[in-house]
N, CA and C atoms as a LAMMPS dump frame, in Angstrom:
ITEM: TIMESTEP
0
ITEM: NUMBER OF ATOMS
633
ITEM: BOX BOUNDS ff ff ff
-5.0000000000000000e+02 5.0000000000000000e+02
-5.0000000000000000e+02 5.0000000000000000e+02
-5.0000000000000000e+02 5.0000000000000000e+02
ITEM: ATOMS id mol type element x y z
1 1 1 N 99.514 -255.622 333.8
2 1 2 C 99.457 -255.436 335.172
3 1 3 C 98.148 -255.678 335.812
4 2 1 N 97.132 -255.788 335.016
5 2 2 C 95.782 -256.089 335.39
6 2 3 C 95.579 -257.382 335.898
7 3 1 N 96.154 -258.374 335.305
8 3 2 C 96.178 -259.697 335.9
9 3 3 C 96.869 -259.651 337.221
10 4 1 N 97.964 -259.077 337.371
11 4 2 C 98.776 -259.199 338.582
12 4 3 C 97.925 -258.494 339.677
13 5 1 N 97.41 -257.499 339.425
14 5 2 C 96.544 -256.835 340.443
15 5 3 C 95.225 -257.678 340.825
16 6 1 N 94.805 -258.412 339.945
17 6 2 C 93.614 -259.266 340.119
18 6 3 C 94.058 -260.509 341.183
19 7 1 N 95.3 -261.009 340.887
20 7 2 C 95.766 -262.13 341.757
21 7 3 C 96.121 -261.576 343.203
22 8 1 N 96.68 -260.36 343.226
23 8 2 C 97.105 -259.729 344.599
24 8 3 C 95.857 -259.517 345.355
25 9 1 N 94.619 -259.045 344.606
26 9 2 C 93.302 -258.931 345.376
27 9 3 C 92.75 -260.248 345.765
28 10 1 N 92.798 -261.133 344.906
29 10 2 C 92.187 -262.424 345.274
30 10 3 C 92.948 -263.106 346.385
31 11 1 N 94.315 -262.887 346.451
32 11 2 C 95 -263.426 347.582
33 11 3 C 94.599 -263.039 348.855
34 12 1 N 94.369 -261.681 348.832
35 12 2 C 93.885 -261.053 350.208
36 12 3 C 92.398 -261.215 350.517
37 13 1 N 91.617 -261.644 349.427
38 13 2 C 90.202 -261.899 349.73
39 13 3 C 89.904 -263.352 350.009
40 14 1 N 90.736 -264.18 349.619
41 14 2 C 90.45 -265.659 349.948
42 14 3 C 91.742 -266.228 350.459
43 15 1 N 91.265 -267.476 351.266
44 15 2 C 92.564 -268.127 351.889
45 15 3 C 93.126 -269.186 350.992
46 16 1 N 92.428 -269.536 349.84
47 16 2 C 92.991 -270.638 349.094
48 16 3 C 94.438 -270.409 348.531
49 17 1 N 94.956 -271.494 347.927
50 17 2 C 96.257 -271.267 347.467
51 17 3 C 96.584 -270.89 346.04
52 18 1 N 95.433 -271.002 345.385
53 18 2 C 95.718 -270.59 343.786
54 18 3 C 96.088 -269.279 343.599
55 19 1 N 95.596 -268.212 344.22
56 19 2 C 96.131 -266.924 343.892
57 19 3 C 97.636 -266.605 344.044
58 20 1 N 98.099 -267.267 345.12
59 20 2 C 99.48 -267.069 345.473
60 20 3 C 100.182 -267.829 344.393
61 21 1 N 99.768 -269.01 343.98
62 21 2 C 100.614 -269.713 342.789
63 21 3 C 100.597 -269.12 341.484
64 22 1 N 99.564 -268.435 341.126
65 22 2 C 99.487 -267.825 339.966
66 22 3 C 100.264 -266.362 339.944
67 23 1 N 100.174 -265.803 341.107
68 23 2 C 101.008 -264.561 341.224
69 23 3 C 102.451 -264.871 341.351
70 24 1 N 102.945 -265.959 341.911
71 24 2 C 104.348 -266.313 341.832
72 24 3 C 104.791 -266.641 340.381
73 25 1 N 103.957 -267.291 339.667
74 25 2 C 104.222 -267.628 338.356
75 25 3 C 104.363 -266.317 337.476
76 26 1 N 103.324 -265.338 337.669
77 26 2 C 103.338 -264.24 336.87
78 26 3 C 104.495 -263.376 337.288
79 27 1 N 104.743 -263.296 338.462
80 27 2 C 105.827 -262.288 338.796
81 27 3 C 107.274 -262.888 338.26
82 28 1 N 107.379 -264.088 338.151
83 28 2 C 108.591 -264.799 337.502
84 28 3 C 108.616 -264.297 336.072
85 29 1 N 107.438 -264.466 335.474
86 29 2 C 107.513 -263.945 334.027
87 29 3 C 107.772 -262.683 333.677
88 30 1 N 107.409 -261.83 334.726
89 30 2 C 107.581 -260.298 334.714
90 30 3 C 108.873 -259.944 335.157
91 31 1 N 109.799 -260.698 335.398
92 31 2 C 111.298 -260.641 335.553
93 31 3 C 111.606 -260.319 337.106
94 32 1 N 110.527 -260.715 337.942
95 32 2 C 110.761 -260.601 339.457
96 32 3 C 110.848 -261.993 340.034
97 33 1 N 111.816 -262.787 339.663
98 33 2 C 111.822 -264.273 340.296
99 33 3 C 111.952 -264.351 341.689
100 34 1 N 112.738 -263.415 342.288
101 34 2 C 112.912 -263.457 343.639
102 34 3 C 111.565 -263.324 344.465
103 35 1 N 110.682 -262.428 344.096
104 35 2 C 109.356 -262.223 344.595
105 35 3 C 108.731 -263.498 344.172
106 36 1 N 108.78 -263.98 343.024
107 36 2 C 107.905 -265.188 342.618
108 36 3 C 107.821 -266.359 343.603
109 37 1 N 109.345 -266.75 343.83
110 37 2 C 109.603 -267.814 344.886
111 37 3 C 108.713 -267.667 346.091
112 38 1 N 108.684 -266.47 346.546
113 38 2 C 107.965 -266.117 347.909
114 38 3 C 106.425 -266.531 347.87
115 39 1 N 105.893 -266.326 346.838
116 39 2 C 104.477 -266.609 346.518
117 39 3 C 104.299 -268.121 346.362
118 40 1 N 105.096 -268.652 345.522
119 40 2 C 105.06 -270.089 345.153
120 40 3 C 105.23 -271.042 346.314
121 41 1 N 106.13 -270.522 347.206
122 41 2 C 106.386 -271.294 348.565
123 41 3 C 105.043 -271.123 349.421
124 42 1 N 104.448 -269.993 349.409
125 42 2 C 103.134 -269.691 349.986
126 42 3 C 102.085 -270.739 349.539
127 43 1 N 101.967 -270.89 348.261
128 43 2 C 100.904 -271.733 347.596
129 43 3 C 101.213 -273.223 348.112
130 44 1 N 102.446 -273.572 348.095
131 44 2 C 102.478 -274.903 348.63
132 44 3 C 102.237 -275.079 349.948
133 45 1 N 102.43 -274.14 350.986
134 45 2 C 102.13 -274.289 352.282
135 45 3 C 100.625 -274.259 352.37
136 46 1 N 99.794 -273.727 351.596
137 46 2 C 98.428 -273.668 351.648
138 46 3 C 97.693 -274.801 350.936
139 47 1 N 98.567 -275.711 350.329
140 47 2 C 97.976 -276.818 349.451
141 47 3 C 98.798 -278.131 349.887
142 48 1 N 98.868 -278.457 351.303
143 48 2 C 99.65 -279.631 351.62
144 48 3 C 99.088 -280.96 351.188
145 49 1 N 97.851 -281.051 350.907
146 49 2 C 97.247 -282.316 350.425
147 49 3 C 96.807 -282.266 348.962
148 50 1 N 97.422 -281.245 348.281
149 50 2 C 97.07 -281.243 346.82
150 50 3 C 95.693 -281.254 346.459
151 51 1 N 94.916 -280.335 347.179
152 51 2 C 93.397 -280.228 347.054
153 51 3 C 92.906 -279.011 346.141
154 52 1 N 93.975 -278.359 345.894
155 52 2 C 93.741 -277.087 344.938
156 52 3 C 93.199 -277.566 343.548
157 53 1 N 92.261 -277.064 343.023
158 53 2 C 91.855 -277.388 341.629
159 53 3 C 92.641 -276.889 340.504
160 54 1 N 93.382 -275.936 340.745
161 54 2 C 94.151 -275.198 339.646
162 54 3 C 95.629 -275.753 339.487
163 55 1 N 96.25 -276.263 340.421
164 55 2 C 97.625 -276.532 340.404
165 55 3 C 97.821 -277.769 341.61
166 56 1 N 98.829 -278.406 341.563
167 56 2 C 99.365 -279.274 342.597
168 56 3 C 100.896 -278.754 343.037
169 57 1 N 101.212 -279.543 344.039
170 57 2 C 102.659 -279.086 344.563
171 57 3 C 103.732 -279.301 343.485
172 58 1 N 103.576 -280.23 342.882
173 58 2 C 104.64 -280.535 341.775
174 58 3 C 104.673 -279.326 340.791
175 59 1 N 103.557 -278.86 340.344
176 59 2 C 103.517 -277.534 339.506
177 59 3 C 104.19 -276.506 340.135
178 60 1 N 104.147 -276.298 341.448
179 60 2 C 104.741 -275.235 342.158
180 60 3 C 106.194 -275.404 342.349
181 61 1 N 106.64 -276.639 342.681
182 61 2 C 107.957 -276.992 342.763
183 61 3 C 108.815 -276.83 341.455
184 62 1 N 108.161 -277.43 340.328
185 62 2 C 108.757 -277.059 339.052
186 62 3 C 109.055 -275.563 338.746
187 63 1 N 108.035 -274.74 339.128
188 63 2 C 108.306 -273.347 338.826
189 63 3 C 109.36 -272.693 339.763
190 64 1 N 109.404 -273.247 341.036
191 64 2 C 110.301 -272.841 341.935
192 64 3 C 111.696 -273.233 341.21
193 65 1 N 111.874 -274.327 340.743
194 65 2 C 113.141 -274.818 340.219
195 65 3 C 113.548 -273.908 339.071
196 66 1 N 112.558 -273.481 338.256
197 66 2 C 112.885 -272.727 337.074
198 66 3 C 113.37 -271.316 337.554
199 67 1 N 112.674 -270.889 338.627
200 67 2 C 112.866 -269.493 339.216
201 67 3 C 114.281 -269.468 339.796
202 68 1 N 114.65 -270.601 340.505
203 68 2 C 115.917 -270.481 341.082
204 68 3 C 116.991 -270.608 340.137
205 69 1 N 116.795 -271.309 339.044
206 69 2 C 117.7 -271.289 337.754
207 69 3 C 117.943 -269.972 337.258
208 70 1 N 116.781 -269.133 337.061
209 70 2 C 116.987 -267.772 336.775
210 70 3 C 117.729 -266.887 337.656
211 71 1 N 117.484 -267.203 338.93
212 71 2 C 118.341 -266.514 339.952
213 71 3 C 119.786 -266.901 340.236
214 72 1 N 120.116 -267.969 339.537
215 72 2 C 121.466 -268.46 339.646
216 72 3 C 121.777 -269.386 340.809
217 73 1 N 120.707 -270.002 341.248
218 73 2 C 120.921 -270.909 342.406
219 73 3 C 120.582 -272.383 341.931
220 74 1 N 121.657 -272.98 341.305
221 74 2 C 121.303 -274.447 340.926
222 74 3 C 121.1 -275.4 341.915
223 75 1 N 121.752 -275.302 343.065
224 75 2 C 121.502 -276.173 344.137
225 75 3 C 119.969 -276.07 344.624
226 76 1 N 119.538 -274.917 344.812
227 76 2 C 118.031 -274.715 345.281
228 76 3 C 117.206 -275.273 344.189
229 77 1 N 117.583 -274.991 342.915
230 77 2 C 116.604 -275.444 341.589
231 77 3 C 116.641 -277.03 341.778
232 78 1 N 117.74 -277.648 342.025
233 78 2 C 117.873 -279.063 341.997
234 78 3 C 116.974 -279.645 343.091
235 79 1 N 117.021 -278.967 344.236
236 79 2 C 116.076 -279.51 345.316
237 79 3 C 114.692 -279.342 345.092
238 80 1 N 114.289 -278.287 344.295
239 80 2 C 112.932 -278.126 344.049
240 80 3 C 112.472 -279.191 343.006
241 81 1 N 113.288 -279.323 342.039
242 81 2 C 112.807 -280.45 341.012
243 81 3 C 112.845 -281.889 341.678
244 82 1 N 113.64 -282.197 342.654
245 82 2 C 113.532 -283.404 343.297
246 82 3 C 112.246 -283.421 344.173
247 83 1 N 111.874 -282.471 344.624
248 83 2 C 110.638 -282.415 345.519
249 83 3 C 109.376 -282.446 344.678
250 84 1 N 109.547 -281.814 343.278
251 84 2 C 108.62 -282.097 342.409
252 84 3 C 108.339 -283.573 342.103
253 85 1 N 109.491 -284.309 341.876
254 85 2 C 109.391 -285.602 341.615
255 85 3 C 109.043 -286.51 342.865
256 86 1 N 109.233 -286.134 343.928
257 86 2 C 108.71 -286.799 345.077
258 86 3 C 107.098 -286.924 345.224
259 87 1 N 106.53 -285.756 344.672
260 87 2 C 105.039 -285.68 344.632
261 87 3 C 104.492 -286.238 343.377
262 88 1 N 105.25 -286.02 342.288
263 88 2 C 104.808 -286.673 340.82
264 88 3 C 106.032 -287.304 340.239
265 89 1 N 106.22 -288.496 340.449
266 89 2 C 107.321 -289.109 340.093
267 89 3 C 107.568 -289.14 338.51
268 90 1 N 106.644 -289.093 337.715
269 90 2 C 106.673 -289.221 336.149
270 90 3 C 106.704 -287.772 335.687
271 91 1 N 106.957 -286.728 336.357
272 91 2 C 106.936 -285.309 335.929
273 91 3 C 107.942 -285.049 334.719
274 92 1 N 107.723 -284.837 333.603
275 92 2 C 108.659 -284.78 332.393
276 92 3 C 109.482 -283.553 332.494
277 93 1 N 108.83 -282.396 332.977
278 93 2 C 109.518 -281.108 333.291
279 93 3 C 110.623 -281.2 334.405
280 94 1 N 110.223 -281.817 335.433
281 94 2 C 111.148 -281.833 336.575
282 94 3 C 112.276 -282.758 336.194
283 95 1 N 111.901 -284.003 335.438
284 95 2 C 113.064 -284.878 335.158
285 95 3 C 113.853 -284.394 334.177
286 96 1 N 113.557 -283.608 333.099
287 96 2 C 114.335 -283.086 332.221
288 96 3 C 115.315 -282.166 332.779
289 97 1 N 114.573 -281.076 333.582
290 97 2 C 115.413 -279.914 334.108
291 97 3 C 116.474 -280.419 335.108
292 98 1 N 116.059 -281.363 335.869
293 98 2 C 116.953 -282.052 336.935
294 98 3 C 118.052 -282.779 336.241
295 99 1 N 117.89 -283.342 335.147
296 99 2 C 118.941 -284.026 334.291
297 99 3 C 119.942 -282.915 333.767
298 100 1 N 119.257 -281.821 333.398
299 100 2 C 120.084 -280.707 332.764
300 100 3 C 121.099 -280.198 333.837
301 101 1 N 120.507 -280.052 335.09
302 101 2 C 121.363 -279.467 336.207
303 101 3 C 122.521 -280.397 336.601
304 102 1 N 122.166 -281.803 336.66
305 102 2 C 123.19 -282.746 336.986
306 102 3 C 124.325 -282.826 335.948
307 103 1 N 123.805 -282.721 334.616
308 103 2 C 124.795 -282.708 333.539
309 103 3 C 125.741 -281.518 333.661
310 104 1 N 125.121 -280.356 333.983
311 104 2 C 126.1 -279.215 334.14
312 104 3 C 126.977 -279.338 335.14
313 105 1 N 126.763 -279.989 336.27
314 105 2 C 127.792 -279.985 337.373
315 105 3 C 128.571 -281.384 337.353
316 106 1 N 128.541 -281.984 336.167
317 106 2 C 129.352 -283.125 335.841
318 106 3 C 128.895 -284.533 336.239
319 107 1 N 127.645 -284.61 336.974
320 107 2 C 127.051 -285.947 337.163
321 107 3 C 126.395 -286.486 335.878
322 108 1 N 127.243 -286.859 335.051
323 108 2 C 126.644 -287.261 333.725
324 108 3 C 126.015 -288.561 333.814
325 109 1 N 126.553 -289.694 334.576
326 109 2 C 125.722 -290.98 334.774
327 109 3 C 124.38 -290.68 335.374
328 110 1 N 124.262 -289.837 336.237
329 110 2 C 122.934 -289.456 337.062
330 110 3 C 122.049 -288.972 335.979
331 111 1 N 122.582 -287.998 335.186
332 111 2 C 121.59 -287.383 334.24
333 111 3 C 121.138 -288.264 333.222
334 112 1 N 121.978 -289.287 332.665
335 112 2 C 121.883 -290.185 331.862
336 112 3 C 120.705 -291.065 332.237
337 113 1 N 120.797 -291.453 333.437
338 113 2 C 119.872 -292.447 333.955
339 113 3 C 118.48 -291.946 334.049
340 114 1 N 118.323 -290.57 334.334
341 114 2 C 117.111 -289.93 334.408
342 114 3 C 116.436 -289.756 333.084
343 115 1 N 117.373 -289.391 332.078
344 115 2 C 116.82 -289.137 330.68
345 115 3 C 116.37 -290.597 330.052
346 116 1 N 117.102 -291.617 330.374
347 116 2 C 116.73 -292.894 329.816
348 116 3 C 115.363 -293.24 330.333
349 117 1 N 114.978 -293.152 331.448
350 117 2 C 113.677 -293.247 332.094
351 117 3 C 112.649 -292.568 331.392
352 118 1 N 112.968 -291.154 331.411
353 118 2 C 112.119 -290.157 330.865
354 118 3 C 111.762 -290.453 329.417
355 119 1 N 112.65 -290.837 328.657
356 119 2 C 112.386 -291.155 327.176
357 119 3 C 111.767 -292.357 327.059
358 120 1 N 111.907 -293.329 327.846
359 120 2 C 111.221 -294.664 327.873
360 120 3 C 109.712 -294.334 327.946
361 121 1 N 109.333 -293.444 328.721
362 121 2 C 107.899 -293.08 328.912
363 121 3 C 107.522 -292.112 327.914
364 122 1 N 108.231 -291.293 327.481
365 122 2 C 107.873 -290.077 326.505
366 122 3 C 108.887 -290.247 325.441
367 123 1 N 108.953 -291.078 324.479
368 123 2 C 109.968 -291.21 323.458
369 123 3 C 109.857 -290.269 322.386
370 124 1 N 108.853 -289.461 322.245
371 124 2 C 108.674 -288.39 321.343
372 124 3 C 108.915 -286.852 321.931
373 125 1 N 109.415 -286.909 323.108
374 125 2 C 109.688 -285.727 323.803
375 125 3 C 110.871 -285.015 323.295
376 126 1 N 110.886 -284.228 322.153
377 126 2 C 112.066 -283.811 321.58
378 126 3 C 113.01 -283.076 322.365
379 127 1 N 112.533 -282.286 323.338
380 127 2 C 113.383 -281.41 324.225
381 127 3 C 114.348 -282.296 325.19
382 128 1 N 113.666 -283.467 325.402
383 128 2 C 114.371 -284.503 326.284
384 128 3 C 115.69 -284.988 325.541
385 129 1 N 115.489 -285.398 324.266
386 129 2 C 116.404 -285.673 323.349
387 129 3 C 117.56 -284.778 323.374
388 130 1 N 117.138 -283.417 323.161
389 130 2 C 118.182 -282.227 323.215
390 130 3 C 118.951 -282.46 324.477
391 131 1 N 118.377 -282.684 325.56
392 131 2 C 119.207 -282.588 326.958
393 131 3 C 120.036 -283.889 326.985
394 132 1 N 119.625 -284.899 326.374
395 132 2 C 120.367 -286.142 326.312
396 132 3 C 121.639 -285.871 325.367
397 133 1 N 121.467 -285.148 324.22
398 133 2 C 122.491 -284.862 323.355
399 133 3 C 123.485 -283.877 323.995
400 134 1 N 123.172 -283.104 324.79
401 134 2 C 123.936 -282.074 325.515
402 134 3 C 124.779 -282.951 326.627
403 135 1 N 124.049 -283.895 327.213
404 135 2 C 124.861 -284.553 328.299
405 135 3 C 125.939 -285.505 327.499
406 136 1 N 125.527 -286.132 326.393
407 136 2 C 126.487 -286.993 325.507
408 136 3 C 127.623 -286.155 325.168
409 137 1 N 127.341 -284.834 324.754
410 137 2 C 128.542 -283.907 324.402
411 137 3 C 129.565 -283.828 325.492
412 138 1 N 128.944 -283.566 326.708
413 138 2 C 129.93 -283.338 327.806
414 138 3 C 130.714 -284.695 328.123
415 139 1 N 130.295 -285.797 327.739
416 139 2 C 130.982 -286.94 328.063
417 139 3 C 131.771 -287.251 326.836
418 140 1 N 131.874 -286.408 325.813
419 140 2 C 132.57 -286.393 324.421
420 140 3 C 132.091 -287.662 323.613
421 141 1 N 130.951 -288.172 323.814
422 141 2 C 130.243 -289.102 323.033
423 141 3 C 129.569 -288.386 321.81
424 142 1 N 130.542 -288.064 320.78
425 142 2 C 130.062 -287.308 319.783
426 142 3 C 129.049 -287.979 318.93
427 143 1 N 129.167 -289.247 318.566
428 143 2 C 128.279 -290.018 317.877
429 143 3 C 126.95 -290.139 318.485
430 144 1 N 126.923 -290.379 319.847
431 144 2 C 125.688 -290.392 320.637
432 144 3 C 125 -289.225 320.692
433 145 1 N 125.719 -288.158 320.78
434 145 2 C 125.1 -286.71 320.747
435 145 3 C 124.394 -286.485 319.496
436 146 1 N 125.1 -286.825 318.324
437 146 2 C 124.558 -286.605 316.969
438 146 3 C 123.27 -287.421 316.832
439 147 1 N 123.174 -288.694 317.243
440 147 2 C 122.044 -289.37 317.202
441 147 3 C 120.777 -288.767 317.957
442 148 1 N 121.149 -288.243 319.139
443 148 2 C 120.18 -287.634 319.924
444 148 3 C 119.663 -286.429 319.274
445 149 1 N 120.531 -285.504 318.965
446 149 2 C 119.986 -284.219 318.125
447 149 3 C 119.289 -284.563 316.921
448 150 1 N 119.664 -285.525 316.117
449 150 2 C 119.084 -286.054 314.913
450 150 3 C 117.65 -286.546 315.304
451 151 1 N 117.511 -287.23 316.38
452 151 2 C 116.254 -287.837 316.714
453 151 3 C 115.224 -286.648 317.098
454 152 1 N 115.727 -285.612 317.79
455 152 2 C 114.851 -284.519 318.225
456 152 3 C 114.498 -283.637 316.934
457 153 1 N 115.441 -283.55 315.897
458 153 2 C 114.914 -283.005 314.553
459 153 3 C 113.954 -283.825 313.866
460 154 1 N 113.985 -285.181 313.943
461 154 2 C 113.186 -286.064 313.259
462 154 3 C 111.764 -285.932 313.946
463 155 1 N 111.622 -285.784 315.213
464 155 2 C 110.345 -285.524 315.929
465 155 3 C 109.822 -284.043 315.666
466 156 1 N 110.694 -283.256 315.652
467 156 2 C 110.337 -281.768 315.445
468 156 3 C 111.431 -281.042 314.672
469 157 1 N 111.224 -280.908 313.395
470 157 2 C 112.235 -280.246 312.366
471 157 3 C 112.522 -279.042 312.679
472 158 1 N 111.845 -278.171 313.525
473 158 2 C 112.02 -276.744 313.986
474 158 3 C 112.72 -276.76 315.321
475 159 1 N 113.362 -277.731 315.69
476 159 2 C 113.93 -277.822 317.024
477 159 3 C 115.285 -277.135 316.895
478 160 1 N 115.494 -275.843 317.289
479 160 2 C 116.466 -274.977 316.94
480 160 3 C 117.666 -275.367 317.758
481 161 1 N 117.71 -275.759 319.162
482 161 2 C 118.838 -276.222 319.76
483 161 3 C 119.598 -277.371 319.154
484 162 1 N 118.753 -278.356 318.695
485 162 2 C 119.422 -279.564 317.987
486 162 3 C 120.259 -279.059 316.766
487 163 1 N 119.511 -278.29 315.974
488 163 2 C 120.219 -277.811 314.809
489 163 3 C 121.498 -277.03 314.938
490 164 1 N 121.438 -276.126 316.018
491 164 2 C 122.583 -275.323 316.363
492 164 3 C 123.716 -276.217 316.896
493 165 1 N 123.271 -277.213 317.641
494 165 2 C 124.427 -278.145 318.343
495 165 3 C 125.145 -278.986 317.334
496 166 1 N 124.149 -279.478 316.362
497 166 2 C 124.848 -280.332 315.208
498 166 3 C 125.63 -279.562 314.37
499 167 1 N 125.386 -278.248 314.168
500 167 2 C 126.345 -277.46 313.325
501 167 3 C 127.561 -277.26 314.094
502 168 1 N 127.413 -276.913 315.449
503 168 2 C 128.675 -276.573 316.161
504 168 3 C 129.587 -277.759 316.572
505 169 1 N 129.066 -278.981 316.425
506 169 2 C 129.739 -280.162 316.703
507 169 3 C 131.03 -280.269 315.679
508 170 1 N 130.817 -279.82 314.458
509 170 2 C 131.797 -279.864 313.451
510 170 3 C 133.098 -279.153 314.071
511 171 1 N 132.93 -278.265 314.921
512 171 2 C 133.969 -277.465 315.598
513 171 3 C 134.715 -278.439 316.614
514 172 1 N 134.028 -279.275 317.116
515 172 2 C 134.655 -280.249 318.089
516 172 3 C 135.44 -281.329 317.338
517 173 1 N 134.957 -281.61 316.179
518 173 2 C 135.592 -282.662 315.444
519 173 3 C 137.057 -281.983 314.841
520 174 1 N 136.981 -280.748 314.393
521 174 2 C 138.08 -280.082 313.857
522 174 3 C 139.049 -279.741 314.896
523 175 1 N 138.457 -279.271 316.052
524 175 2 C 139.325 -278.833 317.217
525 175 3 C 139.036 -279.575 318.507
526 176 1 N 139.533 -280.708 318.787
527 176 2 C 139.27 -281.69 319.839
528 176 3 C 139.252 -280.978 321.197
529 177 1 N 139.986 -279.831 321.307
530 177 2 C 140.18 -279.374 322.662
531 177 3 C 139.058 -278.331 322.943
532 178 1 N 138.159 -278.291 321.996
533 178 2 C 137.024 -277.149 322.163
534 178 3 C 136.252 -277.413 323.389
535 179 1 N 135.939 -276.571 324.179
536 179 2 C 135.154 -276.724 325.415
537 179 3 C 133.653 -276.841 325.054
538 180 1 N 132.975 -277.568 325.967
539 180 2 C 131.486 -277.605 325.791
540 180 3 C 130.929 -276.319 325.94
541 181 1 N 131.452 -275.436 326.833
542 181 2 C 130.895 -274.137 327.003
543 181 3 C 130.914 -273.177 325.84
544 182 1 N 131.854 -273.529 324.797
545 182 2 C 131.929 -272.734 323.595
546 182 3 C 130.629 -273.132 322.614
547 183 1 N 129.992 -274.143 322.905
548 183 2 C 128.928 -274.562 321.931
549 183 3 C 127.487 -274.122 322.519
550 184 1 N 126.425 -273.969 321.695
551 184 2 C 125.071 -273.734 322.24
552 184 3 C 124.775 -274.615 323.292
553 185 1 N 124.119 -273.992 324.296
554 185 2 C 123.749 -274.914 325.457
555 185 3 C 122.408 -275.406 325.318
556 186 1 N 122.237 -276.606 325.035
557 186 2 C 120.94 -277.486 324.715
558 186 3 C 120.281 -277.87 326.021
559 187 1 N 121.005 -277.838 327.146
560 187 2 C 120.284 -278.162 328.326
561 187 3 C 119.242 -277.122 328.943
562 188 1 N 119.412 -276.013 328.644
563 188 2 C 118.512 -275.063 329.117
564 188 3 C 117.388 -274.803 328.434
565 189 1 N 116.451 -275.818 328.533
566 189 2 C 115.096 -275.711 327.73
567 189 3 C 114.18 -274.986 328.36
568 190 1 N 113.667 -274.065 327.586
569 190 2 C 112.618 -273.091 328.086
570 190 3 C 111.346 -273.721 328.38
571 191 1 N 110.489 -273.168 329.355
572 191 2 C 109.295 -273.669 329.637
573 191 3 C 108.313 -273.679 328.495
574 192 1 N 108.39 -272.77 327.702
575 192 2 C 107.627 -272.79 326.48
576 192 3 C 107.866 -273.925 325.556
577 193 1 N 109.203 -274.389 325.358
578 193 2 C 109.692 -275.427 324.575
579 193 3 C 109.067 -276.741 325.2
580 194 1 N 109.137 -276.791 326.382
581 194 2 C 108.721 -278.195 327.073
582 194 3 C 107.302 -278.214 326.959
583 195 1 N 106.526 -277.192 327.054
584 195 2 C 105.002 -277.252 327.109
585 195 3 C 104.636 -277.513 325.701
586 196 1 N 105.404 -277.084 324.663
587 196 2 C 104.985 -277.515 323.235
588 196 3 C 105.226 -278.958 323.024
589 197 1 N 106.484 -279.331 323.586
590 197 2 C 106.83 -280.762 323.149
591 197 3 C 105.95 -281.695 323.872
592 198 1 N 105.532 -281.325 325.136
593 198 2 C 104.546 -282.166 325.911
594 198 3 C 103.204 -282.324 325.349
595 199 1 N 102.903 -281.213 324.782
596 199 2 C 101.529 -281.037 324.138
597 199 3 C 101.507 -281.92 322.85
598 200 1 N 102.474 -282.046 322.13
599 200 2 C 102.71 -282.821 320.933
600 200 3 C 102.785 -284.203 321.355
601 201 1 N 103.428 -284.597 322.502
602 201 2 C 103.426 -285.978 322.778
603 201 3 C 102.073 -286.482 323.366
604 202 1 N 101.228 -285.702 323.99
605 202 2 C 100.06 -286.089 324.577
606 202 3 C 99.125 -286.227 323.39
607 203 1 N 99.238 -285.356 322.39
608 203 2 C 98.384 -285.511 321.204
609 203 3 C 98.556 -286.806 320.423
610 204 1 N 99.895 -287.123 320.347
611 204 2 C 100.205 -288.333 319.73
612 204 3 C 99.498 -289.657 320.426
613 205 1 N 99.588 -289.578 321.758
614 205 2 C 98.938 -290.672 322.593
615 205 3 C 97.465 -290.806 322.286
616 206 1 N 96.977 -289.36 322.262
617 206 2 C 95.516 -289.501 322.101
618 206 3 C 94.993 -290.065 320.693
619 207 1 N 95.8 -289.575 319.701
620 207 2 C 95.483 -290.212 318.305
621 207 3 C 95.654 -291.459 318.349
622 208 1 N 96.625 -292.137 318.988
623 208 2 C 96.908 -293.56 318.962
624 208 3 C 95.845 -294.369 319.486
625 209 1 N 95.081 -293.774 320.41
626 209 2 C 94.108 -294.401 321.233
627 209 3 C 92.934 -294.507 320.335
628 210 1 N 92.663 -293.654 319.449
629 210 2 C 91.487 -293.445 318.616
630 210 3 C 91.646 -294.482 317.351
631 211 1 N 92.886 -294.899 317.14
632 211 2 C 92.96 -295.765 315.969
633 211 3 C 92.41 -297.203 316.249
């Protein structure tokens, strides 16, 4: 609660957007996403030209997207991810999560297009391979899904969603009428998983530059 009180105090003491952004992020983490959205939107209004030192509008829109997913508002989440991409077109978080939402509502080709572009830029982003695998599962492309999940595991042997989905795919082979909803949902990639995956991707780029 100490950090939250500090951000509340900072918000009232200064006009800058950063306290509202971090307050919105923290409220969401503390299980109050409805309140979190309010402050994230305030942060965007106060940062129209992306002049804040601590975040940009894409960061806030990504968080609003995640928050709306938690609230069960997929259309609002999709809008937020598209707004994030309008301000930062190469955002891996917004791209992956938007593809996940499109896949869930049956827009499989649209999701696939986004993921192909994302993986061209970030080929070792294991969680994007998970989302691609889940999208291929929905189109009943079992071999393509298997390749995607195995690629994710080759990048990161500790990728739990891929391991679970590969195990559960045997059920689809044995029982062709199995619904996708009966399998582990690999589309819902947590923020922590994406951060780790992105950090490993950036470290790889950094190491390659030093060679």
